[in-house]
C-alpha positions as CSV (number, residue, x, y, z in Angstrom):
1,X,66.6,39.3,-81.1
2,X,67.3,38.0,-84.6
3,X,68.6,34.7,-83.2
4,X,65.5,34.5,-80.9
5,X,63.3,35.0,-84.0
6,X,65.2,32.4,-85.9
7,X,64.7,29.9,-83.1
8,X,61.0,30.7,-82.9
9,X,60.6,30.2,-86.7
10,X,62.5,26.8,-86.6
11,X,60.3,25.4,-83.8
12,X,56.9,26.8,-84.8
13,X,54.2,24.4,-83.5
14,X,56.7,22.5,-81.4
15,X,56.8,22.4,-77.6
16,X,60.1,24.0,-76.5
17,X,61.7,25.1,-73.2
18,X,61.6,28.9,-73.5
19,X,63.6,29.3,-70.3
20,X,66.5,27.7,-72.1
21,X,66.2,30.2,-75.0
22,X,65.9,33.2,-72.6
23,X,68.9,32.1,-70.5
24,X,71.2,32.1,-73.6
25,X,69.7,35.4,-74.9
26,X,70.0,37.3,-71.6
27,X,73.5,36.1,-70.8
28,X,74.8,37.0,-74.2
29,X,73.0,40.4,-74.0
30,X,74.4,41.4,-70.6
31,X,78.0,40.3,-71.6
32,X,77.7,42.5,-74.7
33,X,76.0,45.6,-73.3
34,X,77.6,45.7,-69.9
35,X,81.1,44.3,-70.6
36,X,81.6,44.7,-74.4
37,X,82.2,40.9,-74.8
38,X,80.9,39.1,-77.9
39,X,80.3,35.6,-76.6
40,X,78.0,34.1,-79.3
41,X,76.3,32.0,-76.6
42,X,73.0,31.5,-78.5
43,X,74.9,29.7,-81.4
44,X,77.4,27.7,-79.2
45,X,75.8,24.6,-77.8
46,X,78.9,23.9,-75.7
47,X,79.4,27.4,-74.2
48,X,81.5,27.2,-71.1
49,X,80.3,30.4,-69.5
50,X,76.6,29.3,-69.9
51,X,77.5,25.9,-68.3
52,X,79.3,27.6,-65.4
53,X,76.4,30.0,-64.7
54,X,73.9,27.2,-64.6
55,X,76.1,25.4,-62.1
56,X,76.0,28.5,-59.8
57,X,72.2,28.8,-60.0
58,X,71.5,25.1,-59.9
59,X,72.6,24.7,-56.2
60,X,69.7,24.1,-53.8
61,X,68.9,26.9,-51.3
62,X,69.6,24.5,-48.4
63,X,73.4,24.9,-49.1
64,X,73.1,28.6,-48.1
65,X,72.3,27.4,-44.5
66,X,75.8,26.1,-44.2
67,X,77.1,29.6,-43.9
68,X,75.3,29.8,-40.6
69,X,77.1,26.8,-39.2
70,X,80.6,26.8,-37.5
71,X,83.2,26.3,-40.3
72,X,80.2,26.4,-42.8
73,X,82.1,28.4,-45.4
74,X,84.9,25.8,-45.5
75,X,82.4,23.0,-45.8
76,X,80.6,24.8,-48.6
77,X,83.9,25.2,-50.5
78,X,84.6,21.5,-50.0
79,X,81.2,20.5,-51.4
80,X,81.6,22.8,-54.3
81,X,85.0,21.1,-55.0
82,X,83.3,17.7,-55.0
83,X,80.6,19.0,-57.4
84,X,83.2,20.5,-59.7
85,X,82.0,24.1,-59.1
86,X,84.9,26.4,-59.0
87,X,84.0,29.8,-57.5
88,X,87.0,31.5,-59.0
89,X,85.8,31.1,-62.6
90,X,83.8,34.3,-62.8
91,X,86.4,36.2,-60.7
92,X,89.1,35.3,-63.2
93,X,86.8,36.1,-66.1
94,X,86.1,39.6,-64.7
95,X,89.7,40.2,-64.0
96,X,90.7,39.3,-67.6
97,X,87.9,41.5,-69.1
98,X,89.1,44.4,-66.9
99,X,92.8,43.8,-67.8
100,X,92.0,43.8,-71.5
101,X,89.8,46.9,-71.2
102,X,92.6,48.9,-69.5
103,X,95.0,48.0,-72.2
104,X,92.6,48.7,-75.0
105,X,93.2,51.8,-77.1
106,X,90.2,54.1,-77.1
107,X,88.4,52.1,-74.4
108,X,87.4,55.3,-72.6
109,X,85.1,56.1,-75.5
110,X,83.1,52.9,-74.9
111,X,79.6,53.3,-73.3
112,X,78.9,50.3,-71.2
113,X,78.7,49.4,-67.5
114,X,82.3,48.3,-67.0
115,X,83.7,51.5,-68.6
116,X,81.4,53.7,-66.6
117,X,82.7,52.0,-63.4
118,X,86.4,52.3,-64.5
119,X,86.0,56.0,-65.6
120,X,84.1,57.0,-62.4
121,X,86.6,55.2,-60.2
122,X,89.6,56.8,-61.9
123,X,88.0,60.3,-61.3
124,X,87.2,59.6,-57.7
125,X,89.3,60.8,-54.8
126,X,91.6,58.3,-53.0
127,X,89.2,57.7,-50.0
128,X,86.2,56.7,-52.1
129,X,88.0,54.9,-54.9
130,X,87.2,51.2,-55.3
131,X,89.9,48.6,-55.2
132,X,90.4,46.2,-58.1
133,X,88.9,43.4,-56.0
134,X,85.8,45.5,-55.3
135,X,85.4,46.3,-59.0
136,X,85.7,42.6,-59.8
137,X,83.1,41.8,-57.2
138,X,80.6,44.4,-58.5
139,X,81.1,43.2,-62.1
140,X,80.5,39.5,-61.2
141,X,77.5,40.4,-59.1
142,X,75.9,42.5,-61.9
143,X,76.7,39.8,-64.5
144,X,75.2,36.8,-62.6
145,X,72.2,38.6,-61.0
146,X,71.4,40.6,-64.1
147,X,71.5,37.5,-66.3
148,X,69.4,35.1,-64.2
149,X,66.9,37.7,-62.9
150,X,66.0,38.7,-66.5
151,X,65.9,35.2,-68.0
152,X,63.7,33.9,-65.2
153,X,61.3,36.8,-65.4
154,X,61.0,36.4,-69.2
155,X,60.2,32.7,-68.8
156,X,57.7,33.3,-66.0
157,X,55.9,36.1,-68.0
158,X,55.7,33.8,-71.1
159,X,54.2,31.1,-69.0
160,X,51.5,33.3,-67.4
161,X,50.6,34.8,-70.8
162,X,50.3,31.3,-72.4
163,X,47.9,30.0,-69.7
164,X,46.0,33.2,-69.7
165,X,45.6,33.8,-73.4
166,X,42.9,36.4,-73.0
167,X,45.3,38.6,-71.1
168,X,48.0,38.0,-73.7
169,X,45.5,39.1,-76.4
170,X,44.9,42.3,-74.4
171,X,48.6,43.0,-74.1
172,X,49.2,42.4,-77.8
173,X,46.4,44.7,-78.6
174,X,47.9,47.5,-76.5
175,X,51.3,47.0,-78.1
176,X,49.7,47.3,-81.6
177,X,47.7,50.4,-80.6
178,X,50.7,52.1,-79.1
179,X,52.8,51.4,-82.2
180,X,50.0,52.5,-84.6
181,X,49.5,55.8,-82.7
182,X,53.1,56.7,-83.0
183,X,54.9,54.7,-85.8
184,X,58.1,56.6,-85.4
185,X,58.6,55.9,-81.8
186,X,61.6,53.7,-80.7
187,X,61.1,50.3,-79.2
188,X,62.5,51.6,-75.9
189,X,60.0,54.5,-75.8
190,X,57.2,52.1,-76.9
191,X,58.0,49.6,-74.1
192,X,58.0,52.4,-71.5
193,X,54.7,53.8,-72.6
194,X,52.5,50.7,-72.3
195,X,50.9,50.7,-68.8
196,X,49.5,47.2,-69.2
197,X,52.9,45.8,-70.0
198,X,54.1,47.2,-66.6
199,X,51.1,45.5,-64.9
200,X,51.8,42.1,-66.6
201,X,55.5,42.2,-65.7
202,X,54.8,43.3,-62.1
203,X,52.1,40.6,-61.6
204,X,54.6,37.9,-62.8
205,X,57.2,39.3,-60.4
206,X,54.7,39.1,-57.6
207,X,53.8,35.5,-58.1
208,X,57.4,34.4,-59.0
209,X,59.9,36.9,-57.6
210,X,63.4,35.8,-58.7
211,X,64.7,37.1,-55.3
212,X,62.3,35.0,-53.2
213,X,63.9,36.0,-49.9
214,X,66.3,38.7,-48.7
215,X,68.8,38.7,-45.9
216,X,69.6,41.9,-44.0
217,X,71.9,42.4,-41.0
218,X,70.4,44.5,-38.1
219,X,72.8,47.4,-37.4
220,X,71.5,48.4,-34.0
221,X,69.3,46.9,-31.2
222,X,65.6,47.2,-32.2
223,X,62.3,46.4,-30.6
224,X,59.3,45.4,-32.8
225,X,56.0,44.3,-31.3
226,X,57.7,43.1,-28.1
227,X,60.3,41.3,-30.2
228,X,63.9,42.2,-29.4
229,X,66.3,42.1,-32.5
230,X,69.9,42.6,-31.3
231,X,72.5,44.4,-33.4
232,X,74.3,41.9,-35.7
233,X,71.4,39.5,-36.0
234,X,70.5,38.4,-39.5
235,X,66.9,39.1,-40.6
236,X,65.4,37.1,-43.4
237,X,62.6,38.8,-45.3
238,X,60.3,36.2,-47.0
239,X,59.5,38.0,-50.3
240,X,57.6,35.0,-51.8
241,X,55.3,34.8,-48.8
242,X,54.7,38.6,-48.6
243,X,53.7,38.6,-52.2
244,X,51.0,36.0,-51.5
245,X,49.6,37.4,-48.3
246,X,45.8,37.3,-48.8
247,X,45.4,40.4,-46.6
248,X,47.3,42.5,-49.2
249,X,46.5,40.5,-52.3
250,X,42.9,39.1,-52.7
251,X,42.9,35.7,-54.4
252,X,46.7,35.7,-54.2
253,X,47.2,32.7,-56.4
254,X,45.4,34.2,-59.3
255,X,47.4,36.0,-62.1
256,X,45.7,39.4,-62.3
257,X,47.7,42.3,-63.8
258,X,44.9,44.7,-62.9
259,X,46.2,44.6,-59.3
260,X,48.8,47.1,-60.5
261,X,46.5,49.6,-62.2
262,X,47.2,52.9,-60.6
263,X,43.6,54.0,-60.5
264,X,42.4,51.2,-58.2
265,X,41.8,51.6,-54.5
266,X,43.7,48.4,-53.7
267,X,46.8,49.8,-55.5
268,X,46.6,53.1,-53.7
269,X,46.1,51.5,-50.2
270,X,48.7,48.8,-50.6
271,X,51.9,49.3,-48.5
272,X,54.9,49.8,-50.8
273,X,56.8,47.1,-49.0
274,X,54.1,44.5,-49.9
275,X,55.8,44.3,-53.3
276,X,59.6,43.7,-53.1
277,X,60.7,41.9,-56.3
278,X,64.1,43.7,-56.3
279,X,64.3,44.6,-52.6
280,X,63.9,48.1,-51.3
281,X,65.9,51.0,-49.9
282,X,69.6,51.8,-50.6
283,X,70.5,48.2,-50.9
284,X,67.9,47.1,-53.5
285,X,69.1,45.2,-56.6
286,X,71.5,47.4,-58.6
287,X,70.4,45.6,-61.9
288,X,66.7,46.5,-61.4
289,X,66.3,49.2,-64.0
290,X,68.5,47.3,-66.5
291,X,66.5,44.1,-66.0
292,X,63.1,45.7,-66.3
293,X,64.1,47.6,-69.5
294,X,65.5,44.4,-71.0
295,X,62.4,42.4,-70.1
296,X,59.9,44.9,-71.5
297,X,61.8,45.6,-74.7
298,X,62.2,41.8,-75.4
299,X,58.4,41.2,-74.7
300,X,57.4,44.0,-77.0
301,X,59.6,42.8,-79.9
302,X,58.5,39.2,-79.4
303,X,54.7,39.8,-79.0
304,X,54.6,42.1,-82.1
305,X,55.2,38.9,-84.2
306,X,54.5,35.9,-82.0
307,X,52.3,34.5,-79.3
308,X,53.0,32.0,-76.5
309,X,50.6,29.0,-76.4
310,X,50.1,26.3,-73.8
311,X,51.1,22.8,-74.9
312,X,50.5,19.3,-73.6
313,X,54.0,19.5,-72.0
314,X,53.3,22.7,-70.2
315,X,53.4,22.1,-66.5
316,X,50.4,23.6,-64.6
317,X,51.0,24.7,-61.9
318,X,54.7,25.3,-62.6
319,X,57.1,23.5,-60.3
320,X,59.6,26.0,-58.8
321,X,63.3,25.6,-57.8
322,X,64.4,27.6,-54.7
323,X,68.1,27.9,-55.4
324,X,70.1,31.1,-55.4
325,X,67.1,32.5,-57.2
326,X,63.6,31.3,-57.8
327,X,63.5,29.5,-61.2
328,X,61.3,26.9,-63.0
329,X,62.4,23.5,-61.8
330,X,61.7,21.6,-65.0
331,X,61.9,24.5,-67.5
332,X,58.9,26.2,-69.2
333,X,57.6,24.2,-72.1
334,X,55.4,26.2,-74.5
335,X,54.6,26.5,-78.2
336,X,55.6,29.7,-79.9
337,X,53.4,30.6,-82.9
338,X,53.2,33.5,-85.3
339,X,50.6,36.0,-84.2
């Protein structure tokens, strides 16, 4: 956070792309906390790993349709080759990190995601043990999804707070009140205790869910409202559309964190599957808890000292890019000022 603070101080009063800041911050954070890698991404303007991750998430969503065509996977690899996007970059990165970790003296004493996976896998019986390829796949997935999910969410929350300054004032007041009532509490406990912070983050995730649609494979024949879904058929769940359904969300385009107050009738009557920012069930996003914790802690630390302000360069409404995940098409330009 010190580097984020320094960036804020250097650009006070200027209109800056906060999504660029947050992408560097979250990628560096997840590499450090989950994999024990010090990448110094926030201070390196030519970071290769940052450039590679942006290539992955910059692809248009239409490319994913190629997988449904005959020989689609081969065509997609060919297009990636033409674009200069090599899919094995992150696979090799994960393999090297795992190789170094296994040779590292005292590695078993580390407390991070990778070590938890390796330790649990070593203790598992032969039938349930993951192969090295499966460990690599899980590591790459957690790295990419955890990084982009969190950075996009922070950028979207900042945007909604900037254009709804009265709601930002309320959130900042709740943070001050929580800190004043228990000065000794940790920032983690503070972030978990503020109900309105949960509401703000959830409302941002409703309007701009990073996972804007989900794909699931039907495992057995199923009948739904006279519609036959055969086993093996792919079912696409349109999260973005569900989150803006006026039958479930009155005035669905309005940013209204009070929708998520637990004491309201709308909240109690709403079907749990009307809100699916991380999916649901046994195959929901494995990085969900990590991402939410990261977002809330970052917001608490930032809003204790700064505020987000709409600038002439702020795009309203925000144009969205539907690539691998939902993201701001042209960045999120705001001013960051001392509170």
